[in-house]
C-alpha positions in Angstrom: 189.6 -208.5 -69.9 187.8 -206.4 -67.3 184.0 -206.2 -66.6 183.4 -202.6 -67.9 185.3 -203.2 -70.9 183.3 -206.5 -72.0 179.9 -204.6 -71.7 179.1 -203.7 -75.5 181.3 -206.7 -76.5 179.8 -208.8 -79.0 179.4 -212.5 -78.7 181.3 -214.9 -80.8 179.6 -214.9 -84.2 179.1 -218.6 -84.2 176.7 -218.1 -81.3 174.8 -215.2 -82.5 171.1 -216.3 -83.6 169.7 -213.1 -84.6 171.3 -209.7 -84.8 169.9 -206.0 -85.5 172.3 -203.5 -86.7 171.5 -199.7 -87.2 167.8 -200.5 -86.8 165.4 -197.2 -87.0 161.6 -197.4 -86.5 159.2 -194.6 -87.4 155.6 -194.5 -87.0 154.4 -191.6 -89.3 156.8 -188.8 -88.4 157.2 -190.0 -84.9 160.7 -192.0 -84.6 160.6 -194.6 -82.0 164.0 -196.2 -82.5 167.4 -194.9 -83.2 170.3 -197.0 -84.7 169.7 -200.0 -82.6 172.3 -202.9 -82.4 171.7 -206.0 -80.4 173.2 -209.3 -80.6 171.0 -212.2 -79.7 172.6 -215.4 -78.5 171.2 -218.8 -79.2 169.6 -221.0 -76.5 169.9 -217.9 -74.2 167.3 -215.7 -72.5 168.1 -212.0 -73.4 166.0 -209.4 -71.4 165.1 -206.1 -72.9 164.6 -203.5 -69.8 164.1 -199.8 -69.8 161.7 -197.1 -68.7 157.8 -197.5 -70.3 157.9 -196.0 -73.8 161.6 -196.4 -74.4 161.0 -199.0 -77.6 161.4 -202.5 -75.9 158.2 -203.8 -77.3 158.7 -201.7 -80.9 161.8 -203.5 -81.0 160.8 -206.8 -79.9 158.3 -206.7 -82.8 160.9 -206.0 -85.6 162.3 -209.5 -84.8 159.4 -211.0 -86.7 157.9 -208.4 -88.5 155.0 -207.9 -86.1 155.3 -203.8 -87.3 154.5 -204.7 -90.9 150.8 -204.8 -89.7 150.9 -201.2 -88.3 150.2 -198.4 -90.9 152.7 -196.0 -91.5 155.5 -198.1 -89.3 158.6 -197.7 -91.3 161.6 -200.0 -90.5 165.4 -199.4 -91.9 168.7 -201.1 -90.8 169.1 -205.0 -91.1 168.0 -207.7 -88.6 169.2 -210.9 -89.5 168.2 -214.5 -88.3 171.0 -217.2 -88.9 172.7 -214.5 -90.9 169.8 -214.2 -93.5 168.0 -210.6 -93.4 164.5 -210.8 -92.5 163.3 -207.8 -94.1 164.5 -209.1 -97.5 161.9 -209.4 -100.1 162.7 -212.9 -100.6 161.7 -213.8 -97.0 158.2 -215.6 -96.4 156.7 -213.7 -93.7 154.4 -216.4 -92.6 157.5 -218.9 -92.3 159.6 -216.3 -90.7 156.5 -216.2 -87.9 156.7 -219.9 -87.7 160.6 -219.6 -86.8 160.2 -216.4 -84.6 157.0 -217.2 -82.2 155.5 -214.8 -80.5 153.7 -214.8 -76.8 152.1 -211.5 -75.9 151.4 -209.5 -72.6 147.8 -210.6 -72.1 147.2 -214.3 -72.5 145.3 -214.5 -75.9 144.0 -218.2 -76.5 141.9 -218.7 -79.5 138.2 -219.5 -78.9 138.7 -223.2 -79.4 139.5 -226.1 -77.4 142.8 -226.5 -75.7 143.6 -229.1 -78.2 142.7 -227.2 -81.3 144.7 -223.9 -79.8 147.8 -226.1 -79.7 147.0 -228.0 -83.0 146.3 -224.9 -85.0 149.8 -223.9 -86.2 151.0 -227.4 -87.1 147.8 -228.0 -89.0 147.8 -224.6 -91.1 151.9 -225.2 -91.6 151.3 -229.0 -92.6 153.5 -230.4 -90.0 151.4 -233.6 -89.3 150.3 -236.2 -91.8 147.9 -237.8 -89.6 145.8 -237.2 -86.2 148.1 -239.8 -84.4 151.1 -237.3 -85.3 149.0 -234.2 -84.6 147.9 -235.7 -81.0 151.9 -236.5 -80.4 152.6 -232.6 -81.3 149.7 -231.3 -79.0 151.0 -233.6 -76.2 154.7 -232.9 -76.3 154.1 -229.0 -76.8 151.8 -229.2 -73.5 154.2 -231.2 -71.8 157.0 -228.6 -72.9 154.8 -225.8 -71.5 154.6 -227.5 -68.1 150.5 -227.7 -68.7 150.0 -231.5 -70.0 149.1 -232.7 -66.2 146.5 -230.3 -65.8 144.6 -230.5 -69.0 145.0 -233.8 -69.7 141.4 -234.9 -69.4 140.1 -231.3 -70.4 141.7 -231.2 -74.1 138.0 -230.8 -75.7 137.4 -227.8 -73.2 137.7 -224.2 -74.5 141.2 -222.7 -73.7 139.4 -219.7 -72.4 138.0 -221.6 -69.4 141.7 -221.8 -67.9 142.9 -219.6 -65.3 145.3 -216.8 -66.6 148.5 -218.6 -65.9 147.2 -221.7 -67.5 146.1 -219.5 -70.5 149.5 -217.9 -70.7 151.2 -221.8 -70.7 148.7 -222.6 -73.2 149.7 -219.6 -75.5 153.7 -220.6 -75.0 152.6 -224.3 -75.8 150.9 -222.9 -78.9 153.9 -220.8 -80.0 156.2 -224.0 -79.5 153.9 -226.5 -81.5 155.5 -225.2 -84.8 158.9 -225.8 -83.6 160.1 -222.0 -83.7 163.8 -221.4 -83.3 163.4 -218.0 -81.4 160.5 -217.2 -79.0 159.5 -213.5 -78.2 157.8 -212.6 -74.9 156.4 -209.4 -74.5 155.8 -208.7 -70.5 154.5 -212.5 -70.4 154.0 -212.2 -66.7 152.5 -208.7 -66.4 148.9 -210.0 -65.9 149.7 -213.0 -63.6 149.5 -213.6 -60.0 153.0 -214.1 -58.2 152.6 -218.2 -58.3 151.7 -218.2 -62.3 154.6 -215.7 -62.7 157.1 -218.4 -61.1 155.6 -221.1 -63.0 156.0 -219.4 -66.2 159.6 -218.2 -65.0 160.6 -221.8 -64.1 159.4 -222.8 -67.8 161.5 -220.0 -69.6 164.5 -221.5 -68.0 163.6 -224.9 -69.3 162.6 -223.6 -72.9 166.1 -221.9 -73.2 167.6 -225.4 -73.6 165.8 -225.9 -76.9 164.9 -222.1 -77.8 166.3 -218.6 -78.0 164.3 -216.3 -75.9 163.8 -212.7 -75.9 161.8 -211.3 -73.2 160.6 -207.8 -72.5 160.0 -206.8 -69.0 159.4 -204.1 -66.6 160.4 -206.2 -63.6 164.3 -205.9 -63.0 164.1 -208.6 -60.7 162.5 -210.9 -63.2 165.5 -209.9 -65.7 167.6 -211.0 -63.4 166.0 -214.2 -62.5 165.3 -215.2 -65.9 167.9 -214.0 -68.4 171.3 -214.4 -69.1 171.7 -211.2 -71.3 170.3 -207.7 -70.9 169.7 -204.7 -73.2 168.9 -201.4 -71.8 166.5 -199.3 -73.7 166.2 -195.7 -73.0 164.7 -192.9 -75.3 164.7 -195.1 -78.3 168.4 -196.3 -78.1 170.2 -199.2 -76.7 172.5 -197.7 -74.0 174.0 -200.7 -73.0 174.1 -204.6 -73.4 175.9 -207.4 -72.0 175.6 -210.2 -69.6 172.8 -209.8 -67.0 175.0 -210.2 -63.8 177.3 -207.4 -65.1 174.2 -204.9 -66.4 173.0 -205.1 -62.9 175.9 -205.1 -60.5 178.6 -202.9 -62.8 176.6 -201.1 -65.3 178.9 -198.6 -67.4 176.4 -196.0 -68.4 175.2 -193.9 -65.4 171.7 -193.7 -66.7 171.6 -197.6 -66.5 172.5 -197.3 -63.0 169.9 -194.9 -62.3 167.2 -197.0 -63.9 168.5 -200.0 -62.1 168.6 -198.3 -58.4 165.1 -196.4 -59.2 166.2 -192.8 -59.8 164.7 -192.8 -63.3 161.9 -194.8 -64.8 
């Protein structure tokens, strides 16, 4: 099968972790997403790219129902996690957000110690029966986030005292401490310097062995570096999705090519 024919091909069903079908989102009378269909493969980094205001972050927030907290926001269509409709009335939203964690654009550590930032989620979800178990979760999460060696002697110090890049890795440690299945990242490097960005990108590549990751990024270079699959959003629609290499080197839709080459943005 040639590359063009494969552009919008769905991945094998067994490898699909999340699936969006016919998703529309409106804020009051303004529609932000139009019949969006996206497949998210397990243990893969999927990048959502496109111009500002095209619906990338709106879609990302649909995946763990963060849009529920926005007055006037209406989501229709279906989004499933392991085949289960996450908008079903039977779904526990707190549990869903433990399974589908989120890292935001600006690092937002709690005004607590480094230790308590990571321990907070496991504690409220009852994941540790003792302080020793909690200690192990905190250390393992900081290790996976590539931060343990930098903070081992500072666990009682405020998380807000870390550098921007360290704070973002602390937020990643906080997200993975509750053992999510999916991690959503909304422009996680936009507030970071190039060195901190490189560390977070390296971390994303390591984390996909354990987690499914969806990242919104304005940087096409970053999308090319960290993702295996890419979906291109434009004016609230997904125009094209597929393997990242194919999207960047041989896109099917002329608007995708125009965006990637900088003619639109």
